[in-house]
C-alpha positions in Angstrom: 0.0 0.0 0.3 1.3 3.5 -0.8 1.7 6.0 2.0 -0.8 9.1 2.1 1.6 11.8 0.9 2.7 13.8 4.3 1.7 17.8 4.5 4.0 20.6 4.7 3.3 23.1 7.5 1.5 26.1 6.8 3.0 28.4 4.0 1.6 31.3 2.0 2.9 31.2 -1.2 2.7 34.8 -2.9 3.3 34.2 -6.9 4.1 37.3 -8.2 3.4 37.6 -12.2 0.8 35.8 -11.2 -1.8 36.1 -14.6 1.1 35.1 -16.4 1.0 31.6 -18.5 3.5 30.1 -15.9 1.1 30.9 -12.8 -2.4 30.0 -14.4 -0.9 27.2 -16.6 1.6 25.2 -14.3 2.0 27.0 -10.7 -1.7 26.8 -9.5 -2.5 23.5 -11.0 0.4 22.0 -9.5 -0.7 23.6 -5.8 -4.3 22.5 -7.0 -3.3 19.2 -7.1 -1.3 18.9 -3.7 -4.7 20.3 -2.0 -6.3 17.7 -3.4 -3.7 14.9 -2.2 -4.1 16.8 1.3 -1.0 18.2 1.5 -1.5 21.6 1.9 -3.5 22.6 5.1 -6.3 24.8 4.8 -4.8 27.3 6.9 -2.1 28.2 4.0 -2.7 31.2 1.2 -2.2 31.3 -1.9 -1.5 34.9 -3.5 -1.2 36.0 -6.9 0.5 39.2 -7.6 0.0 41.2 -11.3 -0.1 44.6 -11.8 -3.3 44.1 -13.8 -6.3 45.6 -11.8 -8.1 42.5 -10.6 -9.7 41.6 -7.1 -9.8 37.9 -5.6 -13.1 36.8 -7.5 -11.9 38.3 -10.9 -8.5 35.9 -9.9 -10.3 33.1 -8.5 -12.7 32.5 -11.9 -9.4 32.9 -13.9 -7.9 30.3 -12.2 -11.1 28.4 -11.8 -11.3 28.4 -15.8 -7.7 27.6 -16.4 -8.3 24.3 -13.8 -11.3 22.4 -15.2 -9.8 23.3 -19.0 -7.5 21.2 -17.5 -9.6 18.1 -16.7 -9.9 19.1 -12.8 -12.7 18.5 -10.7 -15.7 21.2 -10.7 -16.4 20.5 -7.2 -12.7 20.1 -5.4 -11.7 23.0 -7.5 -14.1 25.4 -5.4 -12.9 23.3 -2.7 -9.5 24.8 -2.9 -10.1 28.7 -3.9 -10.7 30.4 -1.4 -7.1 29.7 -0.5 -6.7 31.6 -3.3 -6.1 35.5 -3.8 -5.2 38.7 -5.6 -2.9 41.6 -4.9 -2.5 44.1 -7.5 0.4 45.6 -7.1 3.6 47.1 -9.3 7.1 46.1 -8.2 8.2 49.7 -9.6 5.7 51.3 -7.6 4.6 52.5 -3.9 0.8 51.7 -4.4 -0.3 49.1 -2.4 2.8 47.7 -0.7 1.8 48.4 2.5 -1.9 47.0 2.4 0.3 44.1 1.3 3.0 44.3 4.0 -0.1 44.1 6.3 -1.9 41.1 4.6 1.3 39.2 5.3 1.6 40.2 8.6 -1.4 38.6 9.8 -0.3 35.0 9.5 3.3 35.8 11.0 4.1 32.0 11.7 3.5 30.5 8.5 6.2 29.6 5.7 6.9 32.7 3.5 7.8 31.7 -0.4 7.9 34.4 -2.7 7.9 32.8 -6.3 9.0 35.2 -8.9 7.3 34.4 -11.8 8.2 37.9 -13.9 10.9 39.0 -16.3 14.7 38.7 -14.5 14.6 42.4 -15.0 12.1 42.9 -11.9 13.9 40.5 -9.5 15.5 43.0 -8.0 12.8 45.6 -7.8 10.9 42.7 -6.3 13.7 41.5 -3.5 14.1 45.0 -2.2 10.2 45.7 -1.9 10.1 42.7 0.4 13.4 43.8 2.1 12.2 47.4 2.9 9.0 46.0 4.0 10.9 43.2 6.5 9.2 40.9 4.4 12.6 38.4 4.3 12.7 37.5 8.1 12.2 34.4 9.8 11.2 31.4 7.8 11.0 33.4 3.8 11.9 31.8 1.2 12.6 33.3 -2.7 11.7 31.3 -5.8 13.5 32.9 -8.9 12.5 31.4 -12.1 15.4 31.0 -15.1 16.7 32.7 -16.5 18.8 34.4 -14.1 20.6 36.7 -16.7 21.5 37.0 -20.4 25.8 36.3 -19.5 27.5 35.9 -16.2 28.2 39.6 -15.7 24.1 39.6 -15.5 23.3 37.4 -13.8 26.2 38.8 -10.9 24.3 41.5 -10.7 21.2 40.0 -10.3 22.7 37.4 -7.5 24.1 40.5 -5.4 21.4 42.4 -5.5 18.9 38.8 -4.6 21.9 38.4 -2.0 21.7 41.7 -0.1 17.8 40.7 0.9 17.8 36.5 1.0 20.4 34.7 2.5 21.7 31.9 0.3 19.9 29.2 2.1 17.1 31.6 1.4 17.2 31.9 -2.7 15.9 28.9 -4.2 16.9 28.8 -8.0 14.4 27.0 -10.0 14.8 24.2 -13.1 11.3 22.6 -12.9 13.7 19.8 -15.2 15.4 18.8 -11.9 11.7 18.0 -10.3 10.6 15.3 -12.9 10.3 12.1 -12.0 12.2 10.2 -14.8 15.4 13.1 -13.8 14.7 11.5 -10.2 14.9 8.1 -11.4 17.9 8.8 -13.4 19.6 9.0 -9.5 17.9 5.7 -8.4 18.8 3.5 -11.3 23.2 4.9 -11.2 23.1 4.7 -7.6 20.6 2.3 -6.3 21.5 -0.5 -8.6 24.7 -2.5 -9.2 23.9 -3.6 -12.7 24.4 0.4 -13.8 27.0 2.1 -12.3 29.9 0.1 -12.6 29.3 0.1 -16.6 28.8 4.0 -15.9 31.9 5.6 -17.3 34.3 5.7 -20.6 35.4 2.2 -21.0 31.8 1.1 -21.4 29.6 4.4 -22.7 30.2 5.1 -26.4 28.4 8.4 -25.7 25.3 10.3 -24.2 22.3 12.4 -26.1 20.8 14.4 -24.3 17.7 16.3 -26.7 14.6 18.2 -25.6 12.4 19.0 -28.9 9.5 21.3 -29.5 6.8 21.5 -31.8 5.8 24.8 -30.8 6.8 28.2 -32.5 8.0 30.7 -30.1 4.0 32.5 -29.8 3.4 34.9 -27.4 6.9 34.5 -25.9 8.8 36.4 -29.3 9.8 39.2 -27.7 11.3 37.9 -24.8 13.1 34.9 -27.1 14.5 37.1 -29.6 16.4 38.5 -26.8 17.2 34.7 -25.6 17.3 32.6 -28.3 17.9 28.1 -27.6 21.5 28.5 -25.4 20.5 30.6 -23.2 16.3 29.6 -23.0 17.2 26.3 -22.9 21.6 25.0 -22.9 22.2 26.7 -20.0 20.1 25.4 -17.5 18.0 22.8 -18.3 20.0 21.0 -20.8 23.8 21.3 -18.7 21.3 20.9 -15.2 20.4 17.0 -17.1 24.3 16.8 -18.4 25.2 17.1 -14.7 22.6 14.5 -13.2 24.0 11.9 -15.4 27.6 12.9 -15.7 28.2 13.7 -11.7 30.3 11.4 -9.7 28.6 9.6 -6.2 27.6 12.1 -4.1 28.4 11.0 -0.2 24.8 11.6 0.7 21.5 12.9 -1.1 22.0 15.9 1.2 21.7 19.0 -1.0 25.2 20.5 -1.1 26.3 16.7 -1.2 24.3 16.6 -4.6 24.7 20.1 -5.8 28.7 19.9 -5.3 28.5 16.7 -7.6 26.7 19.0 -10.1 29.2 21.7 -9.8 32.3 19.7 -10.3 30.7 18.8 -13.4 30.4 22.4 -15.0 33.9 23.1 -14.0 35.3 19.9 -15.9 33.4 20.7 -19.4 35.4 21.6 -22.1 35.7 25.2 -23.4 33.8 25.7 -26.3 35.0 29.4 -28.0 36.3 31.1 -31.1 38.9 28.4 -31.8 36.3 25.5 -31.7 32.8 26.7 -32.0 32.4 26.3 -35.7 33.4 22.7 -35.4 31.6 22.2 -32.1 28.6 23.4 -32.9 25.1 24.2 -35.0 22.9 27.4 -34.5 19.0 27.0 -36.7 16.6 29.1 -37.2 12.8 28.0 -38.2 11.0 28.7 -41.4 8.1 28.3 -43.0 6.7 25.1 -42.7 4.3 22.2 -41.4 3.4 21.2 -37.7 0.3 18.9 -36.9 -0.4 18.9 -40.3 -0.9 23.0 -40.0 1.0 25.3 -42.1 2.8 27.8 -39.8 4.7 30.5 -40.3 8.8 31.1 -39.8 10.5 32.8 -36.9 11.1 36.0 -38.5 7.4 35.9 -40.1 6.5 36.0 -36.4 8.4 38.4 -35.2 7.8 41.0 -38.0 11.8 41.5 -38.3 13.6 39.9 -40.9 17.5 41.0 -40.0 17.3 38.4 -36.5 19.8 36.3 -36.1 18.7 35.2 -33.0 19.2 30.8 -33.1 16.4 28.8 -32.6 17.7 25.6 -32.2 20.7 24.7 -31.5 22.7 21.1 -31.3 26.5 21.2 -29.4 28.8 18.8 -29.3 30.4 18.7 -25.4 33.2 16.9 -23.4 33.5 16.6 -19.8 37.5 17.0 -18.7 37.6 14.0 -16.1 38.5 10.9 -15.4 34.7 9.1 -15.7 34.5 10.7 -18.9 37.6 11.7 -21.4 37.5 11.2 -24.7 33.4 10.6 -24.4 31.0 13.5 -26.6 28.0 14.6 -25.2 26.0 15.4 -27.7 22.7 18.3 -26.9 20.8 19.9 -29.0 17.6 21.6 -28.5 14.6 23.7 -30.8 11.4 25.1 -31.8 9.3 23.7 -34.4 10.7 20.6 -34.8 9.1 17.1 -35.3 7.7 16.2 -32.0 7.8 17.4 -28.6 10.1 15.2 -26.5 12.8 15.4 -24.1 15.1 12.5 -23.5 18.5 11.5 -22.5 20.0 8.8 -24.5 23.2 6.5 -23.1 24.8 4.7 -25.7 27.1 2.2 -24.6 30.2 0.6 -26.7 29.9 -2.5 -28.8 30.1 -6.0 -27.7 34.5 -6.6 -28.0 34.1 -9.9 -30.1 30.9 -11.2 -31.5 30.5 -15.0 -31.9 27.5 -15.1 -34.2 27.0 -15.6 -37.8 26.8 -12.8 -39.7 23.6 -14.2 -40.8 22.3 -13.9 -37.2 22.0 -10.3 -37.5 23.7 -7.4 -36.8 24.3 -6.8 -33.0 23.4 -2.9 -32.0 24.7 -0.8 -28.9 23.0 -0.9 -25.5 21.4 1.9 -25.4 19.6 3.4 -21.7 16.6 5.7 -23.0 15.1 7.9 -20.4 12.0 10.1 -21.6 11.6 12.7 -19.2 8.3 13.8 -21.6 5.8 13.1 -23.0 4.4 9.9 -20.8 7.4 9.4 -18.8 9.0 5.8 -18.9 12.4 4.6 -19.5 13.3 1.8 -22.2 16.8 -0.5 -21.7 17.7 -1.5 -25.4 19.1 -5.3 -25.6 19.8 -7.4 -28.0 18.0 -10.9 -28.3 17.7 -14.7 -29.8 14.3 -14.0 -32.2 11.4 -16.8 -30.9 11.1 -19.5 -32.9 12.9 -22.9 -35.1 14.8 -21.8 -37.8 18.3 -21.3 -36.2 19.2 -18.3 -34.3 18.7 -15.1 -35.5 18.9 -12.1 -33.6 16.0 -9.2 -32.2 17.3 -6.0 -31.1 14.2 -5.2 -28.6 13.2 -2.4 -25.7 12.8 -3.6 -21.9 10.4 -0.6 -21.1 8.9 0.6 -17.9 6.1 3.1 -18.5 5.7 5.0 -15.4 2.0 5.3 -15.6 1.5 1.8 -16.0 3.7 -0.3 -13.8 2.5 2.6 -10.6 -1.2 2.8 -11.8 -1.1 6.3 -11.7 -0.3 9.3 -13.2 3.2 11.2 -11.9 3.0 14.6 -10.6 4.1 17.0 -12.6 7.6 18.6 -11.5 6.5 22.2 -10.4 4.4 19.8 -7.9 7.6 18.7 -6.1 9.6 21.8 -6.5 7.0 24.3 -5.0 6.8 21.5 -1.9 10.9 21.6 -1.3 10.2 25.1 -1.2 7.7 25.1 1.4 10.0 22.7 3.7 12.9 24.2 3.0 15.2 21.8 0.9 17.0 23.0 -1.7 18.3 19.4 -3.4 17.1 19.7 -6.4 17.8 23.6 -6.8 20.5 25.6 -8.6 23.2 27.1 -6.1 24.4 30.5 -6.8 27.9 28.4 -8.0 26.4 26.5 -10.5 24.5 29.1 -13.0 28.1 30.9 -13.0 29.8 28.0 -13.7 27.1 27.1 -16.1 27.7 31.0 -17.4 30.7 31.0 -17.4 30.8 27.6 -20.0 28.0 29.3 -22.2 29.6 33.1 -22.5 32.6 31.8 -25.1 30.2 30.0 -27.3 28.2 33.4 -27.2 30.7 35.2 -28.2 31.8 33.1 -30.4 28.5 32.8 -32.5 28.3 36.8 -32.4 32.0 37.2 -33.7 31.7 34.9 -36.2 28.8 37.2 -38.1 27.6 34.2 -39.2 23.8 33.4 -39.3 21.7 31.1 -38.3 21.3 27.5 -40.6 17.8 27.8 -41.7 15.6 24.8 -41.4 12.2 23.8 -41.8 9.5 23.5 -39.9 8.2 20.6 -39.2 11.9 19.0 -39.7 14.8 17.8 -36.7 17.0 21.1 -38.0 19.3 22.3 -39.6 21.2 19.4 -41.8 24.6 20.6 -40.1 23.2 18.8 -37.1 23.2 15.9 -38.8 26.6 16.2 -39.8 27.6 17.0 -36.6 27.3 13.7 -34.7 27.4 11.6 -38.2 30.8 12.8 -39.0 31.9 10.7 -35.6 30.3 7.7 -36.8 27.3 8.3 -34.7 23.5 8.9 -35.4 20.6 11.0 -33.3 18.7 8.7 -31.4 15.2 8.3 -32.9 12.2 6.2 -30.8 11.1 4.4 -34.1 13.7 2.5 -34.2 
């Protein structure tokens, strides 16, 4: 029998940017599901904050509509909504802050979580306001959404300013990919089974692929995205964090800093990519008009209404880690928008068997692969070679041992934000980025961005609905390898 989830202590969770897409589509539904499972005490308060002039009823109507569209039970939604309220505030204006501070003071013993689901250029203003009203005292935490800055210098400016108000122990830099069930299971697979860890090194692993693909274009995020691009938006945070989880040494325990110390070592061991080798190790792309889900879609420049942007919507990179465990093992990373399918997965490809005892007529011996799919439909597959059933001689067949979380456990896996939000309330920072991790990631990414800017080259065009520019295929094929496709 599965144990019931344990409730957390009573809390006040304030979502700055409470009317935004992330809050309405992800954060509030995550809190609703934890409420339904009995983990959120009835005295807890969830407060949306934004500049729109809504009242409590107007905000609840918006959230109710979003929850019902997501398949929530109407009666349970109506039980949840009284815990949700709204305040209209502007981070750069004084109006309303006195009343907000009074509201927060009504529950002085509650854990206070301030979730900054806003543009990063508001982080400092919001934190300074919270500090001036003393709302950073006691059991208070602040959650920073990525991206934290555009480069190392701007990230340091934000971290310095936030750090003057909230201690590092109070600061939770969120990367929701680390809350996904499959990423957590990577720890269990590696460190809970004698089968994998002895093989988890350059002697046995040929290469690793990490793919985060989206079918959507930039849509309503076009203004933000054109100042970010795929490297800043996905690689510097999400993908590098996944790489760290694959590559890190066994931590001494699952204590927060033990895990984060090992991730930091990986980031610091990444071989530099700069002006001297970026042309050989990286590919930039930008989608043009094509098709998605059987419908014609515009190109990036059409959505931007600017025919001169050099912002990449796709990137592929070949990274290497300069340490004993991983020397010579390439990590192929790719991410992009308007690709053929929405999928995020890690593929660990093992080396070929050193000698085949089988007659060539039996078939080709394929390399073993461990595939961890993060989305959609989280699952783990181990591809192995077996004998095809039946008489007629020994014939080899390549099949997957497939474990779907939904089928194996009979439940739909919680969204990553459900775990991470309650981890903030508990004060558990294990799955959040420490400041030195952010700095190390930017130190690796900044020279790549500089090399691209200095080259003067425009991103390679690729048709929407394809797997990016042909140069991304060449990047891996010139090493005698191929990008993994689930249909194989």
